[in-house]
C-alpha positions as CSV (number, residue, x, y, z in Angstrom):
1,X,0.0,0.0,0.0
2,X,1.3,3.4,-0.9
3,X,2.1,5.7,2.0
4,X,3.0,9.3,2.6
5,X,6.3,11.0,3.3
6,X,7.4,14.6,3.2
7,X,7.4,16.0,-0.4
8,X,10.6,16.3,-2.3
9,X,10.5,20.0,-2.8
10,X,8.7,23.3,-3.0
11,X,8.1,23.3,-6.8
12,X,11.6,24.8,-7.6
13,X,13.4,23.3,-10.6
14,X,15.2,20.1,-9.8
15,X,18.1,18.2,-11.4
16,X,16.5,14.9,-12.5
17,X,18.4,11.9,-13.7
18,X,16.5,9.6,-16.1
19,X,17.3,6.1,-17.4
20,X,15.4,4.8,-20.4
21,X,15.0,8.3,-21.6
22,X,15.0,7.3,-25.3
23,X,12.0,5.1,-25.0
24,X,8.3,5.9,-25.6
25,X,7.6,7.0,-22.1
26,X,11.1,8.4,-21.5
27,X,10.9,10.7,-24.5
28,X,7.6,12.2,-23.4
29,X,8.7,12.4,-19.8
30,X,11.8,14.3,-20.7
31,X,9.8,16.7,-22.8
32,X,7.4,17.4,-19.9
33,X,10.1,17.7,-17.3
34,X,12.0,20.3,-19.4
35,X,8.8,22.2,-20.1
36,X,8.4,22.4,-16.3
37,X,11.9,24.0,-16.0
38,X,13.8,21.0,-14.6
39,X,17.4,20.2,-15.5
40,X,17.2,16.8,-17.1
41,X,20.2,14.4,-17.3
42,X,20.2,11.0,-18.8
43,X,21.9,7.7,-18.4
44,X,23.1,6.2,-21.7
45,X,24.9,2.9,-22.6
46,X,27.1,4.5,-25.3
47,X,29.7,7.2,-25.0
48,X,28.1,10.5,-23.7
49,X,27.5,13.1,-26.4
50,X,26.9,16.1,-24.1
51,X,27.3,17.3,-20.5
52,X,23.8,16.1,-19.7
53,X,24.5,12.5,-20.7
54,X,26.2,10.0,-18.4
55,X,27.5,6.6,-19.6
56,X,26.8,3.6,-17.4
57,X,26.8,-0.2,-17.7
58,X,24.1,-1.7,-15.5
59,X,25.1,-5.2,-16.5
60,X,28.4,-4.8,-14.7
61,X,27.0,-2.3,-12.1
62,X,29.3,0.5,-13.5
63,X,28.1,4.1,-12.9
64,X,29.8,7.3,-12.0
65,X,30.0,7.1,-8.1
66,X,29.7,10.9,-7.8
67,X,26.6,11.3,-10.0
68,X,24.1,10.9,-7.2
69,X,25.7,13.6,-5.1
70,X,24.5,16.3,-7.5
71,X,21.1,14.8,-8.3
72,X,17.8,15.8,-6.7
73,X,15.7,12.9,-8.2
74,X,16.2,9.7,-10.2
75,X,13.6,8.2,-12.5
76,X,14.4,4.7,-13.8
77,X,12.4,3.5,-16.8
78,X,14.8,0.9,-18.2
79,X,13.6,-2.6,-19.2
80,X,13.6,-4.8,-22.2
81,X,10.4,-4.9,-24.3
82,X,7.7,-7.5,-23.2
83,X,6.3,-7.4,-26.7
84,X,9.2,-9.3,-28.2
85,X,7.6,-12.7,-28.9
86,X,8.2,-15.6,-28.1
87,X,9.5,-15.4,-24.6
88,X,12.3,-18.0,-25.0
89,X,14.2,-19.1,-21.8
90,X,17.1,-16.8,-22.9
91,X,14.8,-13.8,-23.5
92,X,13.0,-14.3,-20.2
93,X,16.4,-13.9,-18.5
94,X,16.9,-10.6,-20.4
95,X,13.5,-9.4,-19.3
96,X,14.5,-10.0,-15.7
97,X,18.1,-8.7,-15.9
98,X,17.2,-5.6,-17.8
99,X,15.0,-4.5,-15.0
100,X,16.7,-5.8,-11.9
101,X,20.3,-4.9,-12.9
102,X,19.4,-1.3,-13.7
103,X,17.4,-0.9,-10.5
104,X,20.1,-2.4,-8.4
105,X,22.9,-0.3,-10.0
106,X,21.0,2.9,-9.3
107,X,20.0,1.8,-5.8
108,X,23.6,1.0,-4.9
109,X,24.8,4.3,-6.2
110,X,22.2,6.2,-4.2
111,X,23.1,4.2,-1.0
112,X,26.8,5.1,-1.4
113,X,26.2,8.8,-2.1
114,X,27.2,11.3,0.6
115,X,24.2,13.5,-0.3
116,X,21.7,11.0,-1.8
117,X,18.8,12.2,-4.1
118,X,15.6,13.2,-2.4
119,X,13.5,11.0,-4.7
120,X,13.8,7.6,-6.5
121,X,11.0,6.7,-8.8
122,X,11.2,3.3,-10.3
123,X,9.1,1.8,-13.1
124,X,7.1,-1.3,-12.4
125,X,4.2,-3.1,-14.0
126,X,0.6,-4.4,-13.7
127,X,2.1,-7.9,-14.1
128,X,2.5,-8.0,-10.3
129,X,-1.2,-8.8,-10.0
130,X,-1.4,-11.8,-12.4
131,X,-4.8,-12.9,-13.7
132,X,-7.6,-11.6,-11.4
133,X,-11.0,-11.8,-13.2
134,X,-13.8,-10.0,-11.5
135,X,-11.5,-8.4,-8.8
136,X,-10.8,-4.7,-8.5
137,X,-7.1,-4.0,-8.0
138,X,-6.3,-0.8,-6.1
139,X,-2.7,0.1,-5.1
140,X,-1.0,-2.5,-3.0
141,X,-3.3,-5.4,-3.7
142,X,-1.5,-8.7,-3.0
143,X,0.5,-10.1,-5.8
144,X,-0.7,-12.8,-8.1
145,X,0.9,-15.7,-9.8
146,X,2.8,-16.0,-13.1
147,X,6.2,-15.2,-14.7
148,X,5.5,-11.4,-14.8
149,X,4.4,-11.4,-11.2
150,X,7.7,-13.0,-10.2
151,X,9.6,-10.5,-12.3
152,X,7.9,-7.5,-10.9
153,X,8.2,-8.6,-7.3
154,X,12.0,-9.0,-7.8
155,X,12.2,-5.8,-9.7
156,X,10.4,-3.8,-7.0
157,X,12.5,-5.4,-4.2
158,X,15.6,-4.1,-5.9
159,X,14.5,-0.6,-5.3
160,X,14.2,-1.0,-1.6
161,X,16.6,-0.5,1.3
162,X,17.7,3.0,0.4
163,X,18.7,5.8,2.8
164,X,15.8,7.3,4.7
165,X,16.6,10.6,3.0
166,X,15.5,9.2,-0.3
167,X,11.7,8.7,-0.8
168,X,11.1,5.7,-3.0
169,X,7.9,5.1,-5.1
170,X,7.4,2.4,-7.7
171,X,4.8,3.0,-10.4
172,X,2.9,0.1,-11.8
173,X,1.9,0.6,-15.4
174,X,-0.1,-1.3,-18.0
175,X,-0.7,-0.5,-21.6
176,X,0.5,3.0,-22.5
177,X,-1.7,4.5,-25.3
178,X,1.0,6.3,-27.4
179,X,2.7,6.0,-30.8
180,X,4.6,2.9,-30.0
181,X,4.9,0.1,-27.4
182,X,2.1,-2.4,-26.9
183,X,-0.6,-0.5,-28.9
184,X,1.5,-0.5,-32.1
185,X,0.7,-4.0,-33.3
186,X,-3.0,-3.5,-32.6
187,X,-3.0,-0.3,-34.7
188,X,-1.1,-2.0,-37.5
189,X,-3.5,-4.9,-37.6
190,X,-6.5,-2.5,-37.5
191,X,-5.0,-0.3,-40.2
192,X,-5.0,-3.3,-42.6
193,X,-8.6,-4.3,-41.8
194,X,-7.7,-7.0,-39.3
195,X,-9.0,-5.5,-36.1
196,X,-10.1,-8.3,-33.9
197,X,-11.6,-9.2,-30.5
198,X,-9.1,-11.1,-28.5
199,X,-10.5,-14.0,-26.6
200,X,-13.8,-13.1,-25.0
201,X,-12.9,-9.5,-25.0
202,X,-14.3,-9.2,-21.5
203,X,-10.8,-9.1,-19.8
204,X,-9.8,-5.7,-18.5
205,X,-6.6,-4.2,-19.9
206,X,-5.1,-1.6,-17.6
207,X,-4.4,1.4,-19.8
208,X,-3.1,5.0,-19.6
209,X,-2.5,7.7,-22.2
210,X,1.1,8.6,-22.9
211,X,0.6,12.1,-21.8
212,X,-0.9,11.0,-18.5
213,X,1.8,8.4,-17.9
214,X,4.5,11.1,-18.1
215,X,2.3,13.6,-16.2
216,X,1.7,11.1,-13.4
217,X,5.4,10.4,-13.0
218,X,6.0,14.2,-12.8
219,X,3.3,14.3,-10.1
220,X,5.1,11.6,-8.1
221,X,8.3,13.6,-8.4
222,X,7.0,16.3,-6.0
223,X,4.3,14.2,-4.1
224,X,4.8,12.7,-0.7
225,X,3.8,9.1,-1.9
226,X,6.0,6.2,-1.1
227,X,5.6,2.5,-2.1
228,X,3.6,1.1,-5.1
229,X,1.4,3.3,-7.1
230,X,-1.0,2.2,-9.9
231,X,-0.7,4.3,-13.1
232,X,-3.8,3.6,-15.0
233,X,-6.7,5.5,-16.5
234,X,-9.5,6.3,-14.0
235,X,-12.1,4.4,-16.0
236,X,-11.1,0.7,-16.6
237,X,-11.8,-0.7,-20.0
238,X,-12.1,-4.2,-21.4
239,X,-10.0,-5.3,-24.3
240,X,-13.1,-5.5,-26.6
241,X,-14.0,-1.9,-25.8
242,X,-10.5,-0.8,-26.7
243,X,-10.1,-2.8,-30.0
244,X,-13.6,-2.0,-31.2
245,X,-13.3,1.7,-30.6
246,X,-9.8,1.8,-32.2
247,X,-11.3,0.3,-35.3
248,X,-14.1,2.8,-35.3
249,X,-11.8,5.7,-34.8
250,X,-9.6,4.5,-37.7
251,X,-12.6,3.8,-39.9
252,X,-11.8,0.2,-40.2
253,X,-13.8,-3.0,-39.7
254,X,-13.7,-5.0,-36.4
255,X,-14.9,-8.3,-37.6
256,X,-12.5,-11.0,-36.4
257,X,-12.2,-13.0,-33.3
258,X,-8.9,-14.5,-32.1
259,X,-9.9,-17.4,-29.8
260,X,-8.2,-17.8,-26.4
261,X,-6.7,-21.1,-27.5
262,X,-5.1,-19.5,-30.6
263,X,-3.5,-16.8,-28.4
264,X,-2.4,-19.3,-25.8
265,X,-0.9,-21.8,-28.3
266,X,0.4,-19.3,-30.8
267,X,2.0,-16.8,-28.4
268,X,2.5,-19.1,-25.4
269,X,3.1,-17.6,-22.0
270,X,3.5,-14.1,-23.4
271,X,0.0,-14.2,-25.0
272,X,-1.6,-15.5,-21.9
273,X,0.0,-12.9,-19.6
274,X,-0.1,-9.9,-21.9
275,X,-3.4,-10.4,-23.7
276,X,-5.6,-12.7,-21.8
277,X,-5.0,-11.7,-18.2
278,X,-7.9,-9.8,-16.6
279,X,-6.6,-6.9,-14.5
280,X,-9.1,-4.2,-13.4
281,X,-6.4,-1.9,-12.0
282,X,-7.6,1.2,-10.2
283,X,-5.4,4.4,-9.6
284,X,-6.8,5.0,-6.1
285,X,-3.7,6.6,-4.6
286,X,-3.0,8.8,-7.6
287,X,-6.6,10.2,-7.5
288,X,-6.6,10.6,-3.8
289,X,-3.4,12.6,-4.1
290,X,-5.0,15.1,-6.4
291,X,-3.7,14.0,-9.8
292,X,-6.0,15.2,-12.6
293,X,-6.1,13.0,-15.8
294,X,-6.2,14.6,-19.2
295,X,-7.7,11.4,-20.7
296,X,-10.2,9.8,-18.4
297,X,-11.6,7.2,-20.8
298,X,-10.0,4.9,-23.2
299,X,-12.0,6.6,-26.0
300,X,-10.3,9.9,-25.1
301,X,-6.9,8.3,-25.1
302,X,-7.4,6.6,-28.4
303,X,-8.7,9.9,-29.9
304,X,-5.5,11.6,-28.8
305,X,-3.4,8.7,-30.3
306,X,-5.1,8.6,-33.7
307,X,-5.3,12.4,-34.0
308,X,-1.7,12.7,-33.0
309,X,-2.3,14.8,-29.9
310,X,0.2,14.0,-27.2
311,X,0.8,10.5,-28.7
312,X,4.6,10.7,-29.0
313,X,6.9,10.8,-32.0
314,X,5.7,9.4,-35.3
């Protein structure tokens, strides 16, 4: 359950260090942070090209040991794509290591800093809840079962044990409605007239618009929340509601049905956990903390996506 701790600051500009800044969410987040007047620095795995880039190697735990002493807040978004199918044994190890290694490397650097950052925000995922048909899932609901639940539990644990001076929050995200990520293959199929209901279509898919995902992370930056926080749109939507409206918005048919068995056999564990799991995730803590969503319904989020408003780079 998310808790409260003194807020990070008084609204003054902060020096924010971001990992995973080149991804879908990272790109939008950096844009919004800079628009707020924050000084944004990024962690990169190649040689640095400017004074705001800092090379690191989370696989070996290598990071500039002095970096955290001059940083007000750290936001970690790193993690290998879950959309790469199939999840082979080798790739499942990559899914785990890409999340846990990055988090541990940052956490260790914060722990060793003489003046640690005031805030550490670490990405997490709805996968922690597993398949929960018919069950509302507010922040802090007990974990479920499955590969992703195990991954997320280990991932979140890697962010704990930091100095008391550093407030830690982990934000659990589902499907981000933006120009990329998990929605991309659905849009591609719909564009070519192959929009389809997946399974019964009654399973809830936790969603949030790209703009609101980044805005919610910005909110957490200066909030007093600690612990797990659900980042999801305030009105849960079933997969059928999402895919059918997407087709309507794109002026394409929505005629096909992909049976559960086809998804399960054809995509294996990835298909079952990403497409068939039922997760009615509720952003209770975020709403109680005063966050205002720009896109409150899946229809509003898909309108923004298809119309190109706040949907990210094309």
